[in-house]
PASEBA-1860 file (N, C-alpha, C; in nm, 3 decimals):
! residues 278
1> MAKADAKG> 0.090/4.416/-2.826/0.123/4.275/-2.875/0.250/4.239/-2.823 ~ 0.262/4.119/-2.773/0.389/4.067/-2.705/0.503/4.035/-2.814 ~ 0.622/4.076/-2.779/0.730/4.057/-2.870/0.790/3.919/-2.861 ~ 0.796/3.855/-2.968/0.859/3.709/-2.961/1.017/3.728/-2.956 ~ 1.075/3.634/-2.873/1.222/3.638/-2.883/1.280/3.561/-2.993 ~ 1.402/3.534/-2.987/1.465/3.478/-3.107/1.436/3.321/-3.106 ~ 1.390/3.258/-3.008/1.354/3.116/-2.992/1.209/3.104/-3.023 ~ 1.127/3.196/-3.052/0.993/3.189/-3.098/0.908/3.187/-2.973
9> TTGSKKKV> 0.946/3.206/-2.850/0.863/3.210/-2.732/0.788/3.352/-2.725 ~ 0.680/3.354/-2.677/0.594/3.476/-2.668/0.584/3.539/-2.532 ~ 0.686/3.608/-2.497/0.674/3.690/-2.363/0.676/3.582/-2.252 ~ 0.716/3.460/-2.259/0.714/3.355/-2.139/0.846/3.355/-2.080 ~ 0.851/3.347/-1.949/0.968/3.336/-1.881/1.033/3.204/-1.889 ~ 1.163/3.201/-1.909/1.239/3.085/-1.921/1.249/3.020/-1.780 ~ 1.216/2.881/-1.762/1.217/2.821/-1.628/1.365/2.819/-1.581 ~ 1.396/2.856/-1.471/1.524/2.844/-1.399/1.551/2.687/-1.361
17> VGPKPGEF> 1.652/2.635/-1.421/1.702/2.510/-1.395/1.810/2.503/-1.292 ~ 1.787/2.435/-1.187/1.883/2.433/-1.079/1.988/2.340/-1.111 ~ 2.092/2.343/-1.034/2.207/2.241/-1.055/2.176/2.103/-1.010 ~ 2.239/2.013/-1.086/2.213/1.867/-1.058/2.299/1.835/-0.928 ~ 2.250/1.733/-0.858/2.330/1.689/-0.739/2.474/1.664/-0.764 ~ 2.558/1.725/-0.695/2.704/1.703/-0.711/2.775/1.775/-0.822 ~ 2.686/1.856/-0.894/2.739/1.928/-1.004/2.841/2.037/-0.976 ~ 2.812/2.110/-0.849/2.907/2.215/-0.810/2.948/2.178/-0.663
25> PGKIVDVD> 3.038/2.096/-0.646/3.078/2.055/-0.516/3.138/2.170/-0.437 ~ 3.103/2.182/-0.316/3.159/2.294/-0.226/3.128/2.437/-0.277 ~ 3.030/2.455/-0.365/2.997/2.579/-0.403/2.845/2.613/-0.369 ~ 2.819/2.744/-0.338/2.685/2.786/-0.306/2.622/2.838/-0.444 ~ 2.512/2.779/-0.482/2.443/2.804/-0.597/2.306/2.864/-0.569 ~ 2.273/2.977/-0.625/2.148/3.039/-0.605/2.032/2.950/-0.681 ~ 1.922/2.926/-0.614/1.815/2.854/-0.684/1.687/2.938/-0.655 ~ 1.586/2.915/-0.752/1.458/2.987/-0.730/1.374/2.909/-0.628
33> VSSEMSDS> 1.339/2.991/-0.521/1.277/2.925/-0.403/1.142/2.864/-0.442 ~ 1.057/2.936/-0.516/0.933/2.894/-0.545/0.942/2.756/-0.633 ~ 1.035/2.750/-0.727/1.050/2.631/-0.812/1.100/2.521/-0.726 ~ 1.194/2.544/-0.636/1.250/2.441/-0.554/1.143/2.384/-0.450 ~ 1.066/2.474/-0.400/0.948/2.432/-0.311/0.853/2.340/-0.379 ~ 0.818/2.384/-0.502/0.718/2.315/-0.576/0.758/2.178/-0.603 ~ 0.881/2.170/-0.670/0.953/2.032/-0.704/0.970/1.933/-0.581 ~ 1.018/1.999/-0.459/1.041/1.914/-0.353/0.919/1.873/-0.288
41> FLEYAYSV> 0.809/1.957/-0.294/0.678/1.912/-0.233/0.625/1.803/-0.314 ~ 0.632/1.809/-0.454/0.570/1.698/-0.536/0.658/1.562/-0.512 ~ 0.780/1.578/-0.495/0.856/1.462/-0.469/0.805/1.395/-0.331 ~ 0.795/1.474/-0.231/0.758/1.432/-0.096/0.612/1.379/-0.108 ~ 0.519/1.450/-0.164/0.390/1.391/-0.184/0.382/1.263/-0.259 ~ 0.461/1.250/-0.369/0.480/1.127/-0.445/0.513/1.003/-0.349 ~ 0.614/1.026/-0.272/0.672/0.923/-0.180/0.571/0.892/-0.079 ~ 0.515/0.989/-0.012/0.423/0.950/0.095/0.288/0.883/0.045
49> IYSRALPD> 0.227/0.926/-0.068/0.113/0.856/-0.129/0.138/0.718/-0.157 ~ 0.259/0.693/-0.220/0.276/0.560/-0.259/0.327/0.461/-0.150 ~ 0.380/0.517/-0.040/0.425/0.437/0.066/0.336/0.437/0.179 ~ 0.243/0.521/0.198/0.151/0.520/0.307/-0.001/0.514/0.279 ~ -0.044/0.574/0.168/-0.181/0.579/0.130/-0.230/0.479/0.040 ~ -0.157/0.439/-0.064/-0.202/0.352/-0.164/-0.133/0.215/-0.155 ~ -0.207/0.110/-0.130/-0.145/-0.020/-0.120/-0.128/-0.066/-0.270 ~ -0.035/-0.166/-0.294/-0.002/-0.223/-0.417/-0.126/-0.314/-0.452
57> ARDGLKPV> -0.172/-0.291/-0.569/-0.300/-0.369/-0.608/-0.267/-0.521/-0.623 ~ -0.144/-0.554/-0.649/-0.106/-0.692/-0.668/-0.112/-0.777/-0.535 ~ -0.065/-0.724/-0.428/-0.064/-0.801/-0.306/-0.153/-0.725/-0.200 ~ -0.202/-0.610/-0.225/-0.292/-0.542/-0.138/-0.221/-0.487/-0.006 ~ -0.080/-0.473/-0.019/-0.003/-0.437/0.102/0.071/-0.301/0.082 ~ 0.093/-0.231/0.186/0.192/-0.119/0.188/0.329/-0.180/0.225 ~ 0.429/-0.099/0.209/0.571/-0.136/0.232/0.585/-0.198/0.367 ~ 0.531/-0.137/0.475/0.554/-0.179/0.613/0.491/-0.316/0.631
65> HRRILHQM> 0.367/-0.334/0.590/0.305/-0.471/0.603/0.380/-0.576/0.522 ~ 0.416/-0.544/0.405/0.497/-0.644/0.322/0.625/-0.671/0.388 ~ 0.701/-0.578/0.456/0.820/-0.614/0.516/0.809/-0.699/0.636 ~ 0.693/-0.662/0.714/0.664/-0.759/0.829/0.644/-0.906/0.786 ~ 0.556/-0.911/0.695/0.526/-1.056/0.657/0.649/-1.130/0.609 ~ 0.735/-1.056/0.519/0.843/-1.119/0.458/0.948/-1.147/0.570 ~ 0.971/-1.069/0.658/1.071/-1.087/0.756/1.030/-1.196/0.848 ~ 0.898/-1.205/0.886/0.858/-1.313/0.973/0.876/-1.448/0.896
73> SEMGLRPD> 0.845/-1.450/0.765/0.876/-1.571/0.690/1.020/-1.612/0.702 ~ 1.113/-1.507/0.679/1.253/-1.525/0.680/1.290/-1.590/0.820 ~ 1.226/-1.544/0.930/1.264/-1.586/1.054/1.192/-1.723/1.086 ~ 1.123/-1.779/0.997/1.055/-1.918/1.005/0.945/-1.909/1.106 ~ 0.866/-1.807/1.120/0.757/-1.804/1.219/0.631/-1.852/1.142 ~ 0.636/-1.980/1.117/0.518/-2.040/1.049/0.413/-2.075/1.149 ~ 0.288/-2.105/1.093/0.168/-2.139/1.193/0.208/-2.262/1.270 ~ 0.282/-2.352/1.225/0.315/-2.481/1.306/0.437/-2.459/1.397
81> KGHVKSAR> 0.483/-2.336/1.407/0.605/-2.309/1.500/0.545/-2.234/1.613 ~ 0.630/-2.219/1.719/0.592/-2.133/1.832/0.585/-1.984/1.806 ~ 0.512/-1.912/1.894/0.507/-1.765/1.893/0.643/-1.719/1.938 ~ 0.683/-1.608/1.892/0.788/-1.532/1.946/0.761/-1.386/1.995 ~ 0.839/-1.324/2.074/0.805/-1.191/2.118/0.788/-1.096/2.007 ~ 0.686/-1.019/2.014/0.665/-0.919/1.901/0.778/-0.823/1.889 ~ 0.851/-0.793/2.004/0.966/-0.696/2.006/1.074/-0.750/1.920 ~ 1.086/-0.880/1.917/1.189/-0.943/1.833/1.158/-0.926/1.682
89> VVGEVMGK> 1.030/-0.943/1.645/0.991/-0.928/1.509/1.010/-0.764/1.471 ~ 0.965/-0.681/1.549/0.991/-0.547/1.517/1.125/-0.502/1.503 ~ 1.210/-0.552/1.590/1.358/-0.528/1.582/1.419/-0.580/1.460 ~ 1.375/-0.702/1.420/1.431/-0.755/1.280/1.382/-0.675/1.168 ~ 1.254/-0.636/1.171/1.207/-0.554/1.055/1.264/-0.414/1.049 ~ 1.283/-0.352/1.164/1.338/-0.218/1.165/1.480/-0.216/1.135 ~ 1.558/-0.322/1.176/1.704/-0.321/1.154/1.737/-0.373/1.008 ~ 1.649/-0.451/0.939/1.684/-0.488/0.812/1.606/-0.425/0.695
97> LHPHGDGA> 1.490/-0.390/0.725/1.401/-0.351/0.598/1.339/-0.214/0.617 ~ 1.285/-0.170/0.739/1.198/-0.056/0.747/1.269/0.053/0.834 ~ 1.321/0.161/0.775/1.401/0.251/0.840/1.307/0.365/0.910 ~ 1.214/0.310/0.985/1.129/0.403/1.068/1.119/0.352/1.208 ~ 1.047/0.408/1.291/1.026/0.396/1.431/0.959/0.264/1.452 ~ 0.996/0.203/1.564/0.932/0.073/1.609/0.784/0.096/1.640 ~ 0.742/0.213/1.673/0.596/0.235/1.707/0.502/0.204/1.577 ~ 0.553/0.257/1.466/0.484/0.247/1.342/0.483/0.096/1.300
105> IYDALVRM> 0.596/0.030/1.320/0.608/-0.115/1.275/0.514/-0.202/1.370 ~ 0.514/-0.171/1.498/0.443/-0.254/1.586/0.276/-0.225/1.565 ~ 0.234/-0.099/1.543/0.094/-0.076/1.503/0.060/-0.146/1.379 ~ 0.148/-0.157/1.280/0.099/-0.234/1.163/0.088/-0.377/1.196 ~ 0.195/-0.443/1.279/0.189/-0.570/1.312/0.054/-0.595/1.390 ~ 0.023/-0.520/1.489/-0.104/-0.534/1.562/-0.218/-0.543/1.488 ~ -0.233/-0.452/1.383/-0.362/-0.442/1.312/-0.375/-0.572/1.225 ~ -0.265/-0.628/1.173/-0.277/-0.747/1.099/-0.315/-0.873/1.178
113> AQNFSMRL> -0.312/-0.856/1.319/-0.352/-0.967/1.408/-0.481/-0.944/1.464 ~ -0.547/-0.833/1.436/-0.681/-0.806/1.503/-0.793/-0.850/1.406 ~ -0.875/-0.949/1.461/-0.979/-0.996/1.381/-1.091/-0.901/1.370 ~ -1.092/-0.782/1.439/-1.201/-0.694/1.416/-1.142/-0.585/1.328 ~ -1.016/-0.576/1.276/-0.961/-0.481/1.189/-0.955/-0.541/1.053 ~ -0.909/-0.667/1.047/-0.884/-0.754/0.921/-0.992/-0.846/0.898 ~ -1.046/-0.857/0.778/-1.145/-0.967/0.748/-1.072/-1.084/0.749 ~ -0.944/-1.105/0.709/-0.864/-1.225/0.719/-0.732/-1.196/0.779
121> PLVDGHGN> -0.717/-1.200/0.916/-0.598/-1.165/0.973/-0.484/-1.240/0.916 ~ -0.370/-1.171/0.903/-0.250/-1.227/0.851/-0.132/-1.260/0.949 ~ -0.153/-1.229/1.074/-0.070/-1.253/1.191/-0.144/-1.318/1.298 ~ -0.100/-1.412/1.350/-0.147/-1.501/1.467/-0.089/-1.437/1.585 ~ -0.164/-1.359/1.660/-0.118/-1.293/1.774/-0.150/-1.365/1.902 ~ -0.059/-1.365/2.010/-0.071/-1.429/2.139/-0.055/-1.329/2.245 ~ -0.160/-1.302/2.315/-0.157/-1.184/2.423/-0.262/-1.080/2.393 ~ -0.240/-0.975/2.449/-0.343/-0.864/2.447/-0.305/-0.775/2.324
129> FGSLDAGP> -0.376/-0.805/2.216/-0.370/-0.723/2.095/-0.474/-0.616/2.077 ~ -0.537/-0.575/2.191/-0.627/-0.468/2.187/-0.766/-0.513/2.157 ~ -0.858/-0.419/2.165/-1.005/-0.439/2.141/-1.061/-0.316/2.064 ~ -1.189/-0.318/2.041/-1.244/-0.201/1.989/-1.233/-0.090/2.079 ~ -1.213/-0.097/2.204/-1.221/0.008/2.308/-1.093/0.043/2.368 ~ -0.992/-0.054/2.349/-0.855/-0.028/2.414/-0.757/-0.069/2.324 ~ -0.634/-0.017/2.352/-0.519/-0.053/2.265/-0.461/-0.179/2.306 ~ -0.344/-0.222/2.232/-0.281/-0.343/2.272/-0.177/-0.326/2.371
137> AAMRYTEA> -0.125/-0.436/2.431/-0.024/-0.425/2.522/0.117/-0.388/2.452 ~ 0.207/-0.357/2.534/0.340/-0.328/2.461/0.410/-0.439/2.405 ~ 0.488/-0.419/2.301/0.541/-0.516/2.226/0.621/-0.616/2.309 ~ 0.673/-0.574/2.412/0.752/-0.667/2.500/0.663/-0.770/2.569 ~ 0.533/-0.749/2.569/0.436/-0.847/2.632/0.370/-0.940/2.545 ~ 0.355/-0.910/2.411/0.282/-0.984/2.322/0.374/-1.067/2.234 ~ 0.313/-1.168/2.172/0.396/-1.276/2.078/0.316/-1.290/1.955 ~ 0.388/-1.315/1.855/0.326/-1.324/1.727/0.398/-1.440/1.635
145> RLASSALL> 0.319/-1.489/1.526/0.369/-1.570/1.431/0.278/-1.551/1.312 ~ 0.320/-1.605/1.200/0.235/-1.587/1.073/0.106/-1.670/1.092 ~ -0.007/-1.617/1.034/-0.129/-1.688/1.035/-0.123/-1.776/0.906 ~ -0.207/-1.887/0.898/-0.220/-1.968/0.790/-0.251/-1.892/0.665 ~ -0.329/-1.796/0.671/-0.364/-1.710/0.542/-0.235/-1.641/0.493 ~ -0.141/-1.603/0.587/-0.023/-1.522/0.542/0.074/-1.627/0.456 ~ 0.059/-1.756/0.479/0.153/-1.848/0.402/0.119/-1.835/0.248 ~ -0.003/-1.806/0.221/-0.054/-1.784/0.078/0.012/-1.660/0.031
153> MVEETDEN> 0.054/-1.571/0.115/0.100/-1.435/0.072/0.255/-1.445/0.051 ~ 0.319/-1.535/0.122/0.467/-1.535/0.118/0.534/-1.652/0.060 ~ 0.448/-1.751/0.031/0.510/-1.885/-0.022/0.565/-1.856/-0.163 ~ 0.672/-1.915/-0.208/0.730/-1.902/-0.332/0.801/-1.773/-0.354 ~ 0.814/-1.697/-0.256/0.882/-1.559/-0.264/1.025/-1.598/-0.321 ~ 1.094/-1.695/-0.270/1.227/-1.732/-0.306/1.248/-1.818/-0.429 ~ 1.139/-1.833/-0.505/1.138/-1.915/-0.631/1.131/-1.822/-0.752 ~ 1.179/-1.700/-0.748/1.202/-1.628/-0.873/1.055/-1.581/-0.920
161> TVDFGANY> 0.957/-1.565/-0.832/0.822/-1.531/-0.884/0.801/-1.373/-0.866 ~ 0.882/-1.305/-0.794/0.860/-1.170/-0.789/0.996/-1.094/-0.793 ~ 0.987/-0.966/-0.815/1.113/-0.886/-0.824/1.154/-0.844/-0.685 ~ 1.290/-0.834/-0.676/1.347/-0.790/-0.547/1.426/-0.659/-0.566 ~ 1.433/-0.587/-0.479/1.508/-0.458/-0.478/1.592/-0.443/-0.343 ~ 1.686/-0.351/-0.355/1.774/-0.330/-0.238/1.691/-0.259/-0.119 ~ 1.736/-0.293/0.001/1.673/-0.230/0.114/1.725/-0.099/0.141 ~ 1.699/-0.038/0.249/1.714/0.106/0.269/1.872/0.149/0.274
169> DGQILEPL> 1.958/0.038/0.302/2.108/0.077/0.311/2.173/0.003/0.193 ~ 2.095/-0.083/0.118/2.159/-0.141/0.002/2.245/-0.271/0.041 ~ 2.219/-0.331/0.158/2.302/-0.441/0.204/2.220/-0.566/0.179 ~ 2.095/-0.572/0.181/2.025/-0.696/0.155/1.911/-0.661/0.056 ~ 1.844/-0.774/-0.004/1.734/-0.738/-0.092/1.606/-0.787/-0.025 ~ 1.502/-0.722/-0.072/1.370/-0.734/-0.027/1.268/-0.743/-0.136 ~ 1.160/-0.819/-0.128/1.073/-0.836/-0.238/0.992/-0.695/-0.251 ~ 0.971/-0.659/-0.385/0.905/-0.534/-0.408/0.751/-0.562/-0.407
177> VLPAAFPN> 0.715/-0.692/-0.412/0.574/-0.726/-0.397/0.572/-0.871/-0.358 ~ 0.468/-0.919/-0.289/0.469/-1.054/-0.254/0.374/-1.138/-0.349 ~ 0.409/-1.261/-0.375/0.335/-1.348/-0.463/0.205/-1.395/-0.403 ~ 0.112/-1.302/-0.374/-0.012/-1.331/-0.308/-0.089/-1.429/-0.383 ~ -0.132/-1.528/-0.327/-0.216/-1.635/-0.396/-0.367/-1.610/-0.383 ~ -0.406/-1.504/-0.318/-0.550/-1.461/-0.314/-0.558/-1.306/-0.319 ~ -0.671/-1.258/-0.365/-0.689/-1.106/-0.386/-0.697/-1.037/-0.248 ~ -0.576/-1.014/-0.185/-0.588/-0.966/-0.050/-0.641/-0.833/-0.043
185> LLVNGATG> -0.613/-0.746/-0.148/-0.675/-0.603/-0.145/-0.829/-0.608/-0.136 ~ -0.887/-0.697/-0.205/-1.032/-0.704/-0.186/-1.086/-0.766/-0.069 ~ -1.010/-0.866/-0.016/-1.053/-0.929/0.104/-1.044/-0.852/0.236 ~ -0.925/-0.786/0.241/-0.896/-0.717/0.368/-0.915/-0.561/0.354 ~ -0.923/-0.511/0.223/-0.955/-0.370/0.203/-0.818/-0.302/0.234 ~ -0.835/-0.160/0.253/-0.719/-0.089/0.289/-0.760/0.058/0.340 ~ -0.690/0.112/0.420/-0.715/0.255/0.475/-0.575/0.321/0.486 ~ -0.585/0.449/0.450/-0.446/0.523/0.462/-0.478/0.679/0.434
193> IAVGMATN> -0.389/0.760/0.496/-0.394/0.904/0.474/-0.263/0.945/0.425 ~ -0.249/1.028/0.319/-0.120/1.072/0.266/-0.142/1.238/0.255 ~ -0.070/1.283/0.156/-0.076/1.422/0.117/-0.183/1.456/0.016 ~ -0.293/1.509/0.059/-0.405/1.549/-0.015/-0.475/1.426/-0.086 ~ -0.463/1.303/-0.014/-0.530/1.186/-0.061/-0.554/1.087/0.048 ~ -0.663/1.014/0.043/-0.690/0.906/0.148/-0.748/0.792/0.077 ~ -0.724/0.677/0.144/-0.772/0.552/0.085/-0.856/0.484/0.196 ~ -0.981/0.447/0.143/-1.067/0.365/0.230/-1.145/0.256/0.144
201> MAPHNLGE> -1.084/0.147/0.137/-1.142/0.045/0.066/-1.203/-0.068/0.146 ~ -1.333/-0.099/0.121/-1.399/-0.197/0.219/-1.351/-0.342/0.190 ~ -1.355/-0.428/0.301/-1.321/-0.571/0.293/-1.435/-0.655/0.237 ~ -1.412/-0.766/0.190/-1.502/-0.852/0.129/-1.471/-0.996/0.179 ~ -1.583/-1.080/0.154/-1.578/-1.225/0.190/-1.474/-1.297/0.107 ~ -1.391/-1.385/0.166/-1.287/-1.452/0.100/-1.356/-1.555/-0.009 ~ -1.448/-1.631/0.038/-1.504/-1.732/-0.049/-1.583/-1.660/-0.169 ~ -1.646/-1.549/-0.145/-1.717/-1.481/-0.250/-1.618/-1.423/-0.348
209> VIAAAKHL> -1.509/-1.365/-0.295/-1.405/-1.309/-0.392/-1.345/-1.418/-0.467 ~ -1.305/-1.520/-0.410/-1.241/-1.639/-0.496/-1.342/-1.683/-0.616 ~ -1.468/-1.701/-0.582/-1.580/-1.757/-0.665/-1.579/-1.641/-0.782 ~ -1.574/-1.514/-0.748/-1.593/-1.414/-0.854/-1.461/-1.416/-0.937 ~ -1.337/-1.433/-0.878/-1.213/-1.433/-0.952/-1.210/-1.550/-1.048 ~ -1.260/-1.672/-1.003/-1.269/-1.789/-1.092/-1.356/-1.752/-1.223 ~ -1.469/-1.696/-1.187/-1.569/-1.666/-1.294/-1.508/-1.556/-1.386 ~ -1.426/-1.465/-1.340/-1.369/-1.362/-1.421/-1.268/-1.431/-1.506
217> IENPNATL> -1.192/-1.526/-1.455/-1.084/-1.591/-1.538/-1.154/-1.667/-1.651 ~ -1.265/-1.731/-1.627/-1.332/-1.807/-1.731/-1.410/-1.718/-1.823 ~ -1.448/-1.592/-1.771/-1.525/-1.507/-1.845/-1.466/-1.373/-1.845 ~ -1.356/-1.339/-1.920/-1.286/-1.201/-1.900/-1.379/-1.092/-1.919 ~ -1.483/-1.097/-1.991/-1.571/-0.984/-2.025/-1.689/-0.981/-1.941 ~ -1.691/-1.040/-1.822/-1.803/-1.053/-1.730/-1.832/-0.908/-1.686 ~ -1.970/-0.875/-1.674/-2.017/-0.752/-1.635/-2.018/-0.734/-1.488 ~ -2.029/-0.600/-1.434/-2.038/-0.585/-1.304/-2.152/-0.652/-1.237
225> KQLMKFVP> -2.270/-0.652/-1.289/-2.384/-0.725/-1.231/-2.366/-0.881/-1.228 ~ -2.292/-0.941/-1.324/-2.256/-1.069/-1.322/-2.172/-1.108/-1.197 ~ -2.065/-1.017/-1.176/-1.979/-1.044/-1.075/-2.042/-1.012/-0.938 ~ -2.136/-0.924/-0.926/-2.221/-0.903/-0.808/-2.294/-1.010/-0.764 ~ -2.316/-1.108/-0.850/-2.390/-1.230/-0.812/-2.312/-1.327/-0.719 ~ -2.179/-1.307/-0.729/-2.080/-1.379/-0.648/-2.044/-1.292/-0.527 ~ -2.029/-1.160/-0.547/-1.989/-1.061/-0.440/-2.096/-0.969/-0.437 ~ -2.210/-0.991/-0.359/-2.315/-0.888/-0.352/-2.288/-0.768/-0.278
233> APDFPTGG> -2.195/-0.772/-0.183/-2.167/-0.642/-0.102/-2.036/-0.671/-0.018 ~ -1.977/-0.567/0.039/-1.866/-0.567/0.121/-1.902/-0.661/0.247 ~ -1.813/-0.724/0.312/-1.823/-0.809/0.429/-1.724/-0.762/0.547 ~ -1.783/-0.680/0.634/-1.696/-0.617/0.732/-1.662/-0.720/0.852 ~ -1.547/-0.717/0.899/-1.509/-0.811/1.019/-1.600/-0.803/1.130 ~ -1.647/-0.675/1.174/-1.743/-0.665/1.290/-1.887/-0.690/1.257 ~ -1.921/-0.733/1.130/-2.044/-0.754/1.097/-2.141/-0.627/1.072 ~ -2.270/-0.640/1.064/-2.342/-0.515/1.042/-2.457/-0.551/0.946
241> TIIGKEGI> -2.542/-0.453/0.927/-2.653/-0.454/0.818/-2.632/-0.335/0.730 ~ -2.633/-0.362/0.604/-2.618/-0.259/0.508/-2.762/-0.203/0.463 ~ -2.783/-0.081/0.489/-2.912/-0.024/0.447/-2.895/0.056/0.325 ~ -2.992/0.006/0.227/-2.974/0.080/0.086/-2.881/0.016/0.002 ~ -2.924/-0.098/-0.073/-2.831/-0.167/-0.149/-2.799/-0.096/-0.286 ~ -2.883/0.009/-0.308/-2.857/0.088/-0.431/-2.727/0.151/-0.425 ~ -2.680/0.198/-0.298/-2.544/0.248/-0.284/-2.430/0.161/-0.323 ~ -2.456/0.028/-0.295/-2.354/-0.065/-0.325/-2.324/-0.071/-0.465
249> LLGYRDWE> -2.430/-0.078/-0.544/-2.411/-0.082/-0.695/-2.347/0.045/-0.735 ~ -2.385/0.165/-0.683/-2.324/0.281/-0.733/-2.178/0.285/-0.694 ~ -2.142/0.238/-0.567/-2.000/0.237/-0.528/-1.925/0.148/-0.619 ~ -1.965/0.020/-0.650/-1.891/-0.059/-0.740/-1.887/0.000/-0.876 ~ -1.991/0.071/-0.924/-1.994/0.132/-1.055/-1.897/0.244/-1.063 ~ -1.879/0.319/-0.949/-1.769/0.424/-0.966/-1.645/0.361/-0.962 ~ -1.609/0.252/-0.889/-1.482/0.188/-0.890/-1.455/0.144/-1.041 ~ -1.556/0.078/-1.105/-1.531/0.034/-1.231/-1.505/0.150/-1.326
257> TDRKSTRL> -1.574/0.250/-1.317/-1.544/0.386/-1.393/-1.397/0.423/-1.372 ~ -1.354/0.433/-1.251/-1.224/0.477/-1.223/-1.115/0.376/-1.278 ~ -1.152/0.249/-1.269/-1.060/0.147/-1.330/-1.035/0.163/-1.475 ~ -1.145/0.183/-1.545/-1.135/0.220/-1.693/-1.061/0.341/-1.730 ~ -1.092/0.443/-1.652/-1.020/0.567/-1.679/-0.871/0.557/-1.650 ~ -0.842/0.479/-1.544/-0.702/0.458/-1.507/-0.630/0.392/-1.625 ~ -0.690/0.299/-1.683/-0.623/0.231/-1.806/-0.598/0.326/-1.926 ~ -0.698/0.421/-1.935/-0.689/0.509/-2.046/-0.584/0.631/-2.020
265> NSSHLKLS> -0.581/0.662/-1.885/-0.499/0.777/-1.854/-0.412/0.732/-1.727 ~ -0.282/0.701/-1.746/-0.207/0.649/-1.661/-0.158/0.757/-1.554 ~ -0.177/0.878/-1.581/-0.149/0.988/-1.492/-0.251/0.996/-1.374 ~ -0.348/0.913/-1.382/-0.454/0.907/-1.278/-0.377/0.851/-1.152 ~ -0.280/0.768/-1.178/-0.204/0.708/-1.056/-0.065/0.750/-1.047 ~ -0.013/0.837/-1.146/0.118/0.875/-1.143/0.127/1.039/-1.141 ~ 0.208/1.090/-1.039/0.214/1.239/-1.026/0.297/1.282/-1.144 ~ 0.261/1.385/-1.215/0.325/1.447/-1.324/0.371/1.583/-1.276
273> RMPSSA> 0.470/1.621/-1.331/0.509/1.761/-1.304/0.415/1.868/-1.326 ~ 0.385/1.956/-1.246/0.289/2.055/-1.264/0.362/2.186/-1.276 ~ 0.308/2.279/-1.353/0.372/2.426/-1.358/0.373/2.499/-1.233 ~ 0.460/2.590/-1.199/0.471/2.662/-1.082/0.342/2.730/-1.033 ~ 0.262/2.764/-1.131/0.135/2.834/-1.101/0.023/2.744/-1.058 ~ 0.038/2.628/-1.083/-0.070/2.523/-1.045/-0.085/2.526/-0.893
END
């Protein structure tokens, strides 16, 4: 039989707590490697999942896409203005908001301009933005401006409609979410790969989604089958024929189940600390 210690624990090892940042300046402190690896990997996974794999449900965007649209709006690149070189947009976004490589920013910009990638493109591109078989031209050769649909995403950003936070160096503020006037996540879907998690959400028809949203506002307790009268299936930008409509119902039903379980268990979307043995 295990012997209990003075604090009432039964043979369990006390977790080694490392020093806080800046607690012992200039000193070398021994830490438990396994505990440090576990905690550091969780922090890394949390950051990558929320920044690269999971879009924000409110505007359907990841940080890089949100920053591109916001900065293009700040630059005045409206649909009624002329296109500017894509390299200029990438430089503005990288210098002010997104502390990553220009290649990642340009790839995100290109995708938002491709009508075969987005059901409702948010960027109006001018030049070779690629095809299903070939990639786009370099950013120094293409030009871009906001598409008309993107105005619905960025309008009223400066009217105290959304929260702002500091950028990567704390010198300027950026919106934490855009005041999207339409359900962009449902319309354009989302794809992403992170640590142990991937996202692949199908796009839908804009008119059908708006009709379903209006019905849901008027009837908050609408059932899945009632909403499917407005949105019968996904609508892919490249077209196609869906074989086996039973799978659509099952897919939507799985999503509805996940949504309800998420409301009941917030840990479904938030990483919690796991024991070292996990």
